[in-house]
Residue, then its C-alpha position, 0 to 999 in steps of 0.5 A: x204429256x204436260x210439263x217440261x221433260x229433262x232429257x240428255x242431248x243424247x236421248x233428244x237426238x234419238x227421240x228426234x231420229x225415232x220421230x223422223x223415222x215414224x214420219x217417213x218410214x213408218x207413215x209410208x209402210x202404213x199407207x202401203x198396207x192400207x193400199x194393199x188391203x183396199x185392192x183386195x175388195x169390199x171394205x166393208x168386210x175387209x179385216x185387213x183394211x180395218x187392222x191397217x187403219x187401226x195401225x195407222x191410228x195407233x201410229x199417228x197417236x205415237x207420233x203426236x205423243x213423241x212430237x209433244x215430248x220433243x217440244x217440251x224437252x229441255x237439254x240437261x248437262x251433268x256439269x250444270x248439277x249440284x252433286x251435294x243432292x239427289x237430282x236428275x242425272x244423279x248416280x246415287x248409292x244407297x243401302x236398302x235399310x230393310x235387307x241391308x243390301x247395296x244398289x246403285x241407280x241413276x236418276x233419268x228422264x222417263x224416256x231414258x229409264x232402263x231398270x236392267x241398266x240401273x237407270x230409274x225414272x226421276x218420276x218413278x216412286x223411288x226417283x221421287x223419294x230421293x230427289x233433294x236427298x243428301x248424303x246420310x239422309x234416310x228416304x222412305x219411299x212408299x212403293x207398291x211393295x210397301x214402305x222402303x227406307x233407303x240411306x243415301x251412301x254417295x252421289x255422284x254425277 
């Protein structure tokens, strides 16, 4: 993970809590699993030990990734943003020009993205395509499903 990650204060707090949990509880659970597997005898033929060590490696990789995300995080506040154009934290009302269906998305960081909640990542094709657009603009977005055209109806924070 490189560059700056923009997140809300709540998301950064959640990331820090998760990191702390992984470093304390998560590591202790994995250490216990390795200890139990060691007690079962020959490590060369101990699949349980191999699985526990592999889980430890994956856990440490997740810890490192989350540490990097926390280190590069910058807190953003909606009151500091310009509502005249689409930016991170904007709530955007759109009309799909192909289907005439209206949708609403909030542009958020990767960590906060949740499509079911209407939150799309600023790094997603739609998120990237909407950035900087103003009310009335039509955004042409190349997505895996083809080219999508969205008309920006409203921008709110």
